[in-house]
N, C-alpha and C positions, 0 to 999 in steps of 0.2 A: 608616457605619463610620468610626472615628476615624482621625486621621492616624497615631497610633502603631501602629495595627494593620497599616498598609501600609508600615511602615518597611522599609528595605532588609534583605534576608535573612530577613524574617519569613515564616512559612508562607503568610499571606494574599498577600503580595507575590509569593512564588514561584508560587502558584496562578495569579494574574492574569497573570504573565509567560507561563505556559503557555497560558492562554486567548488571549493576544495572538498567540502563535506559531501557534495553530490557525487564525487568521482567513484567511490565504491559502489554506489547504487546504480550509476550509469553502466558500469562494467557488468554488474550482476543482472541487471534488467534487460540488457541489450539482446541476449539470445531469446529471452522470453517474449520481447516485442516482435522479433523476427518470427518466432513460432506462432504468435497470435495472428500475424498477417497471413502466414501460410495456411493456418487452419481456417481462417475466415473465408478465404477464397475457396478452400476445399469444401466448405459448407455452403457454397453458393453465392457468396458476396462478391461484389466487384472490388477492384483496387480502391476506387473512390469511396465506396461505402465502408470498407475496412478502415481507411484512413480517417474518415469523418467520425467513425465510432470511437477511435482512439482519441481524437481531438476533442470530442464533446463529452463523452462519458468518462474517459480517463480513469478507468478502474480495472486493472489487469485481470484479477480473478473474476470479477463480475462480467467482464467482456468475454472471458473464456466460457463461462456458464451460458451467457447469452447466445453465442454462436452455436454452441452445442444444441440448445433448445430450438433455435431458429431452424437448424437442419432437420429437426424431427417434427416440424409443423405443430408445435405446442401452442395452446391458446395464449393470446397476448397477455391476459391478466396473470397467468401462471408464470410467464417469463418475467414480468415485472416483480411478482412476489418472490420468485427465486433469486433474482438479482438483489432485491432488498435483503433477503436472508443472508446472502454472502457478504453484503456491504454493511450489515448492521453494526459491525465493529466500528465503523466510522462515526456512528452516533456517540459511542463511548470515547473515541478519539477527540471529537469536538468538545465534549463535556470536560475532558481532562485538560486540553490545551487552551480552551476558551479563556480562562482567567489570565493566561499569559498575553492574550491579544486584546483584552477588554479595553485597553486605553487607546487602541487604534481607531481611526475613523471608520464608520460602518462600511464604506466602499472597500477599504483595504481588508477589513475582516472578511467580507464576501469573497474577495479574490483569494485570500489565504485559505478559506475553507474549500474552494474549488481545487486547490493544489494539495489538499491535506491527504496525501497517500501515506502508506505505512512508514516508509523511511523518513518522510518529512515529519511525521508525528514523533517517531523515535528520537530523531536528532534534536527536535525542539525540546522534548522532555529532558534529554541528557544535558543539553545546554542550560536549561533552567535549573536543573539539579546542581550544576556547577556554580550556581549563583550569577550566571551571565544573563543579560537581557536578550530576549528574543525580539530582534528588531525586524521591521518590514523589509529593509534592504537585505539583511542576512537571509531572511526567509525566502525572498525572491531569488537571491543568488544561488540558493540550493535548488529551488523549485524549477526554475526555467531550463537549466540544462537537462534535467530528468524528463521534463515534459516535451521539450523539443526533440530530444533523441528518441523518446518513446513513439511520438507520432511519425517521425522520419523513418525509423526502423520498422514500424508497423507497415508503412507503405512499401518499404523495401522487401519485407517478408511476403507481402501480398503480391508484389510484382515478380519476385524470383523464387517464391516458395515452392513452385512446381518442380524446381530442380532437386528438391529433397523428396524422394519417393515415399518415405514413411517416417515422419518426425518422431513418432512413438518408438520406432525400432531402435533409434540411437539414444533414447532416453531424454530427449529434450523436454518432454512433458513433466519430468521429475524436477525441473528447475524451480518450479513454484514452491514445493515443500522445503527445499533447501534454502530458498530465499527467505521464507518466513521463519525457519529455524534460526537463521542468522539474526533476524530482528529480535526474536525472543531472548536470545542469549545476551543481548545488550542490557537487559534488566536483571541479570543474574545476581547482582549485589543487593537487590531489594529483599526485605524480610519475607519469608515464606515463598520465595520464588519457586523452588523446586516442588514443594507440595502442590502449589497452585497449577503449575505446568502439568504435573502428573494427573491431577484430578481433571483438568481440562482435556488432556489427551485421552484419558480413559472414557470420559463422557462422549467425546467426539467419535471415538471408535465404535462405541456401543450404538450411538445415534446413527452412524453410517450404516451399521449392520441392520438395525431394526426400524429406522425411520427413512433413511436414504439421503442422498445428496440433493441440494446443497445445505439442507437443514442441519447437518452435523456441525457445520462451522459455527452457527449461532448457538446451538445447544451446548457445544463444548465451551464456548466463551461464557455463556450464562452460568454453567456449572462452576467454572473458575471464579467468577465474580461472587456467587453465593458462598462458596467456600471461604474466600478471602474476607468477605463481610462478616461471616460467622466466627472467625477467629478473633480472640481477644487482642486488643491493642497492646503494644509492647509495654507501655507505661502501666496499663492495668494489670498485666501479668506480673510485673515487678512488684 
């Protein structure tokens, strides 16, 4: 590729900036994808079914909830409702990032929303806050490596996961909380970040104890939103 093709603001340069932004997520999500594949087979799925689930649903936390419920022969409507509860945050993601993508053609917006996972949202928000345009080329440059590696490593985990006798014993299941904690800290410079996080965490813990999983995810998020909305704006406070 010529030097001119990678000049600043060129589509090729924008794409590779997206690829570079995906690297930390690929590294962090790789063990989690392997774990999902292994647990999916352990809960009765075939390698093909586990791979297709990653390729079509493409939602790490909701996939984990789904396979756990599949393994317990839970009613289908309850599985759908539980997955919706876990993924309700994506409704908020799309509402927040939507204005950044409003000028895109509808087909590009539809593609973008399919790939709107947690790190994709976080990086798009950070990029926008820096005053940079969120372009489709950059967006896909970040999205494609994460998606391809997620599906491929899910298949690998499903194929070779039996070599790990007990994934929980070595703490692989703790990767998800660490992963989300890293995403949350990306926004630590925002006003009221710490109080909102503490309120959300407290509400989530209480909901986990008294309501149960996976509802604690949505209840914790809702508590944080209500608290943030109730706080006076900085301009009004001054």
